[in-house]
N, C-alpha and C positions, 0 to 999 in steps of 0.2 A: 444842290449839295448832296452828294451821295454818302451814305453811311457805310461803314465797314461791317460786313457780315461775319459772324462768328464761323460760319460754315462755308466760306468761299474757296476753300482749298480744292484744287482739281482732283485730289485723291479722296475726297469725301462726297460721294455721289448719293443723291436721293435724300439728303438731310434737310431740305427746305422746310418740311413740315415741323421740324424741331424749332426753327427760327420763328415760325408763326406761333407755336406753342409758347415760346419764351415771351413773345410780345403780349400774348393773352394773359400770361401770369403777371407780367409787369403792370397791367391795367387793373389787377385785382388788389388795389392798394388799401382799401378800407380795413381797419384793424378789428372790426366787429363782426362776429363775436370772436373773442380770443379762443385759441385752440392749442392743443398739444398733438404731437405725432410721436409715437413710441414704437420701438421694436418689441415684438412679443415672440420669443423663441427664435428659431433659425429662419422661418419663412413667414412669420406673421407681423402685421403692422396694425396699429390702432390709432385712429384719429379721434380725439376727444374735443368737443366744442362745448364751451360754457354757454348754456341757453336758459339761464334762470328765468322763470316766469312763463316759459313756453311749455305747452302741453304737447303730447304726441300728435294731436289733431292740428296744431299750429305749425308743424314741421313737415317738410317733404325732402326726400332724397331721391336723386335721379342720376342714372349713369347714361351719358350720351357719348357714344364712341369711347374715348379714353378719358373723358372728363367727368369727375364726380361733382355734382352740384347739390348743395344743401341750401334749402330756402326755409325761412321762417317768417310767418305773418301772424301777428296777434290782432284780434278783433277788439275794437273799443266797445265797452259795455255802455249803451246809452242810459242805463238805469243809474249808473254811478255818478255822483256829484263830488268832484274833487275840490277840497279847500286848498290843497297844495299838490302839485303833481311833479315829483322828482324822478319817478320811474316811467320812462317813456315806453309806450307800446310801439316798438320799433320793428320794422321789417328788415330782413337781410338776405343776402345771397353770398355764399362762400363757395368757391370752386377749387378743386384739386385736380391736377393732371396726373393720371396714373400711367405707369409704364405698361407696355404691352404685356399681357399675361396675368396682371394682378387681378384677382377676383374679389368682389365684395361679398363677404360671407354673411353679414347681417348688421343690425343696428339695435341699440337699446338706449332708453332714456331712463336715467336714474339720478335722483336728487339734483336736477338741473344740469346734468351733464349728458350730452349725447355722445355715445360711443359707437364708432363705425369700425367694424372688424374687417380687415383685409388680409389676403393671403397671396403670397408670391410662390407659385409652384416651382419646384426645383427645375432648373433649366438643364436640358440635355445638350451636349456638344453636337452641333450639326456639321457633318463633314460630307461633302458630295463631290465626286469627280465629274468633270465636264468633258464630254467627248469633243474632240477637235476634228473637224472635217477638212480635208484637203481641197484644193481647187478643182480636182476632177470628181468631186462628189463622194469619194470614199472616206470612210471614217478611219482615222489613223489609230494605231494602238496607243492607248493612253499610258502615260508613265505612272507607275504605282508609287505615289508620294508617301504612302504609309511605310513602305519598305525602305525608303531612302533615309539614311541617318545623316544628320548634319555633321560636316567635318570629315566624312569618309569618302 
């Protein structure tokens, strides 16, 4: 049985890595720890994870390619004797896929909330003319597309 690809259009070339990214995101189903993502200004983003009970030494943040990975691991204290244990010393891994160009500016831990600051630099419009070579090896004069006005 073949499944339908979201990016199988012949007009969308080189997007196969997006499909792999979407599959990786779908596998990240555990809801722990809960998190928020908020827009800060025009170009800023903030990811906030609720990590109550974790110290900065229990947490790690790593950027691998375009994937931001947050890990937490608490160590059990062998000196403690619990009569009831309702708060588990739980480990986690939460991944976020970042768009190309997004930069991680820093992270802070405050009152059980881990804030990760991100910034998306303003994008510049990229326009480039491509030279067309003819069969005899000569480069043809390229049409100035910027001077052309639609409908004229």
